[in-house]
Backbone as a ProteinNet text record, in pm:
[ID]
protein_1_A
[PRIMARY]
MSQTHNSRRTKLESFVAANPADAFARYGLAMECVNAGDYEAALSHFRELLAHSPAYVSGYQQLGQLLAKLNRASEARQAFHSGIAAARKAGNDHARDEMQAALDSLSPG
[TERTIARY]
-1607.1	-1594	-1713.5	-1688.2	-1796.7	-1883.1	-2004.9	-2098.7	-2044.9	-1980.3	-1926.6	-1817.1	-1724	-1615.9	-1672.2	-1768.9	-1828.5	-1896	-1968.2	-2037.6	-1937.7	-1835.1	-1733.1	-1660.1	-1624.6	-1554.4	-1642.5	-1768.4	-1861.3	-1873.2	-1882.9	-1891.9	-1763.6	-1648.6	-1521.2	-1505.9	-1548	-1539.9	-1624	-1742.4	-1829.4	-1767	-1712.3	-1650.5	-1529.5	-1445	-1325.4	-1365	-1469.6	-1516.3	-1559.5	-1622.4	-1668.6	-1557.1	-1455.4	-1346.4	-1211.7	-1173.9	-1053.9	-924.2	-923	-801.1	-791.8	-891.7	-890.7	-797	-676.8	-573.2	-613.4	-674.4	-711	-813.6	-911.3	-1013.5	-952.1	-862.3	-797	-713	-641.6	-563.1	-655.6	-766.6	-863.5	-917.9	-946.4	-996.4	-889.6	-766.6	-658.6	-645.9	-654.8	-645.2	-763.7	-881.7	-999.4	-976.3	-918.5	-889.5	-788.8	-685.7	-588.5	-660.7	-742.3	-812.7	-906.4	-957.9	-1048.9	-972.7	-839.8	-760.8	-761.1	-810.9	-812.7	-684.8	-574	-442.5	-417.3	-465.7	-444	-515.3	-636.7	-708.5	-633.9	-583.9	-508.9	-384.9	-311	-191.7	-227.8	-334.6	-379.3	-412.9	-482.9	-520.4	-398.9	-306.6	-184.9	-106.3	-94.7	-19.2	-87.4	-217.4	-292.9	-275.3	-283.8	-263.5	-127.7	-23.3	111.9	141.8	75.1	92.4	40	-66.9	-129	-89.8	-41.2	-3.4	131	238.8	369.4	426.8	367.5	414.9	340.8	249.7	168.6	250.9	329	430.5	372	258.7	198.7	165.2	136.6	106.8	225.2	344.2	465	489.3	469.5	494.3	401.2	273.5	177	196.1	227.9	254.6	374.5	481.7	600.2	571.5	495.6	461.4	379.3	283.9	200.5	284	368.9	453.8	547.4	600.5	686.3	606.3	484.4	397.4	369.8	362	334.3	461.6	573.7	703.4	747.9	718.9	761.4	866.9	980	1083.7	1139.6	1162	1218.8	1126.1	996.6	898.6	885.6	893.4	886.5	1003.9	1122.1	1240.4	1218.6	1165.8	1139	1043.6	935.6	836.7	901.1	980.4	1044.9	1146.4	1225.2	1321.9	1249.2	1141.9	1064.3	1002	952.8	891.4	991.2	1111	1215.6	1249.1	1258.5	1286.3	1172.5	1048.4	932.6	928.2	957.4	956.5	1066.9	1182.5	1294.2	1254.9	1195.2	1153.2	1047.4	959.6	853.3	900.4	1022.5	1072	1009.6	960.5	893.9	996.2	1073.6	1180.6	1127.8	1013.3	957.1	924.1	851.6	816.2	941.4	1036.3	1161.6	1232.3	1242.2	1309.8	1236.4	1103.4	1025.6	1045.6	1044.4	1063.5	1206.3	1302.7	1441.2	1455.7	1393.6	1397.8	1331.3	1218.4	1149.6	1236.3	1298.4	1387.2	1504.5	1563.8	1676.5	1637.5	1510.8	1466.1	1433.8	1424.2	1396	1517.3	1490.5	1602.5	1674.2	1805.1	1881.4	1837	1857	1824.5	1803.5
-1095.2	-1038.2	-1084.8	-1130.6	-1178.8	-1061.6	-1094.4	-991.2	-916.9	-991.4	-929.3	-830.2	-871.4	-781.2	-659.7	-683.7	-574.9	-475	-526.1	-439.5	-360	-427.3	-360.2	-255.6	-291.1	-195.6	-74.2	-98.9	11.2	104.6	46.8	128.7	209.7	144.9	216	326.2	298	400.9	522.3	497.6	608.4	685.5	613.8	678.9	762	704.5	776.2	899.2	886.7	1002.5	1116.3	1081.1	1182.5	1229.4	1143.8	1173.3	1140.3	1213.6	1176.8	1180.2	1249.6	1257.6	1145.5	1058.1	949.7	839.3	837.1	743.6	598.6	568	430.6	378.2	460.9	420.5	402.4	492.2	481.2	352.8	323	199.6	77.6	80.7	-29.5	-47.6	62.7	55.6	-2.4	40.6	-13.1	-164.2	-208.1	-351.1	-428.2	-369.7	-433.6	-450.8	-349.2	-357.2	-468.3	-480.6	-590	-723	-740.1	-866.3	-900.2	-797.1	-818	-837.3	-821.7	-835.5	-711.2	-600.6	-474	-397.6	-443.6	-394.7	-249.7	-206.8	-66.9	28	-7.2	75.9	74.1	-42.5	-53.1	35.4	29.8	113.9	261.1	299.5	438.6	479.9	394.4	428.4	429.5	335.2	338.4	466.4	505.4	626.6	751.3	755.4	867.9	872	757.1	748.1	806.2	762.4	803.4	948.2	999.8	1140.5	1230.6	1186.9	1269.3	1226.7	1104.3	1052.7	981.8	1057.5	996.2	917	926.9	849.8	716.9	684.1	562.4	442.6	387.6	286.7	165.3	115.9	-3	19	142.4	173.4	145.8	182.6	155.9	6.5	-63.1	-206.6	-278.3	-245.7	-310.5	-267.8	-140.7	-92.5	-166.6	-177	-248	-393.2	-458.6	-598.9	-616	-526	-534.5	-509.6	-409.3	-380.7	-497.8	-560.2	-677.7	-790.6	-811.4	-915.4	-890.5	-763.5	-725.6	-716.2	-764.1	-762	-620.8	-527.1	-388.1	-358	-429.2	-429.5	-290.9	-211.2	-78.3	6.8	2.4	78.3	19	-112.6	-178.2	-133.6	-127.5	-82.1	58.1	146.3	283.8	285	205.6	200.3	148.6	42.2	-13.4	83.5	149.6	247.8	359.8	411.2	516.4	463.8	341.5	280.6	255.7	213	190.7	322.4	429.3	561	604.2	583.1	620.7	535.3	406.6	317.3	355.3	388	430.1	555.9	651.7	777.3	752.4	653.6	621.9	528.5	478.2	384.6	246.5	213.2	84.8	-13.3	-74.1	-164.1	-289	-338.5	-459.4	-434.8	-327.5	-295.5	-266.4	-194.1	-163.7	-293.4	-387.7	-513.8	-595.1	-596.1	-669.5	-609.7	-477.2	-413.6	-431.7	-430.5	-454.4	-596.1	-693.1	-831.5	-841.9	-774.6	-776.5	-710.1	-599.8	-529.8	-620.3	-686.7	-775.5	-893.9	-933.9	-1049.4	-1015.1	-886	-847.1	-876.5	-916.9	-943.1	-811.5	-817.8	-695	-631	-502	-438.4	-294.8
-825.7	-692.3	-609.5	-489.1	-405.2	-360.2	-320.3	-275.9	-153.3	-61.8	58.8	24.6	-62.3	-101.8	-175.1	-263.5	-339.1	-245.2	-147.8	-53.2	31.6	80.5	162.6	80	-43	-129.2	-158.3	-187.6	-216	-95.6	23.8	144.7	164.3	143.7	159.4	55.5	-68.2	-173.1	-136.1	-84.2	-42.4	72.6	169.5	284.9	242.6	155.8	109.6	27.1	-52.3	-130.5	-38	73.4	167.7	262	281.7	376	311.3	207.9	132.2	212.9	324.8	405.8	509.3	516.1	614.3	566.2	622.5	577.8	600.6	714.4	744.9	644.6	610.3	513.3	374.5	336.4	204.8	198.6	306.6	313.5	301.7	374.2	366.6	226.7	159.7	22.7	-70.1	-53.9	-136	-115.7	8.7	37.7	-19.7	-14.7	-76.6	-226.7	-289.6	-432.7	-461.4	-376.7	-393.1	-383.7	-280.7	-259	-373.7	-441	-554.2	-685.3	-681.5	-803.5	-890.1	-838.7	-912.7	-876.5	-933.1	-892.4	-930.5	-1044.5	-1083.8	-988.3	-948.3	-850.6	-717.4	-677.7	-552.5	-556.8	-666.7	-680.2	-668.1	-732	-727.2	-583.8	-511.5	-374	-281.2	-298.5	-216.6	-242.7	-368.2	-401.1	-345.4	-354	-298.8	-146.7	-84.2	59.9	99.4	32	68.9	32	-69.6	-105.6	6.5	73.1	177	318.8	333.3	465.9	453.2	432.1	406.6	523.8	640.5	755.8	772.2	679.3	690.5	641.9	731.9	700.3	628.5	672.6	611.2	463.8	429.2	289.5	198.8	243.4	163.9	150.8	262.1	262.7	165	170.3	81.9	-63.6	-84.3	-220.2	-278.5	-202.3	-249.4	-280.7	-193.9	-216.9	-344.1	-365.1	-484.4	-610	-606.7	-722.8	-752.1	-647.6	-667.2	-731.1	-684.7	-739.8	-888.5	-924.6	-1064.1	-1148.1	-1091.9	-1161.1	-1198.8	-1112.2	-1130.8	-1023.7	-1036.6	-932.7	-903.8	-1004.9	-983.7	-897.2	-927.7	-849.2	-708.7	-698.6	-567.4	-481.2	-541.4	-467.5	-411	-494.7	-450.6	-331.8	-341.2	-233.3	-105	-117	2	62.3	-22	30	106.3	48	115.5	243.6	238.3	356	467.8	431.8	531.4	601.3	524	582.9	675.5	632.6	715.5	842.1	829.9	946.2	1043.9	990.2	1076.1	1154.1	1083.4	1146.4	1254.5	1229.5	1325	1436.8	1424.8	1524.9	1513.3	1393.1	1369.6	1312.1	1401.8	1359.5	1288.8	1333	1271.5	1123.7	1094.7	956	874.4	934.9	865.9	825.7	919.1	891.1	784.4	790.2	689.6	549.8	542.4	411.4	362.1	452.4	411.5	355.8	420.4	372	234.6	217.8	88.3	-18.4	17	-74.9	-114.2	-16.9	-43	-131	-126.7	-204.1	-349.8	-381.3	-520.2	-607.8	-728.6	-820.2	-851.1	-868.5	-896.1	-1028.4	-1034.2	-1160.9	-1151.9
[MASK]
+++++++++++++++++++++++++++++++++++++++++++++++++++++++++++++++++++++++++++++++++++++++++++++++++++++++++++++

């Protein structure tokens, strides 16, 4: 892990520890974990984010993409379905369409 990523991740971890309800910070931390290749930590942070902020559409999209990358298609489908519903509720047609395309591209099963 590069020094910059390590420093940013450390700062985000500290911020999230002090402000666990801050959805934007939790999302940023999850993305830092993805970028560092720490996928299990990223999954944990995405799930925590969505448990407390179920309207955070980007969280579903990134969670689904990560699960698909990890060949966890069934879980990815669940994330995309939930994300599509959240995007529809938020009126976010772009995110809804992107997640639908990602869902359609997953192998059946």
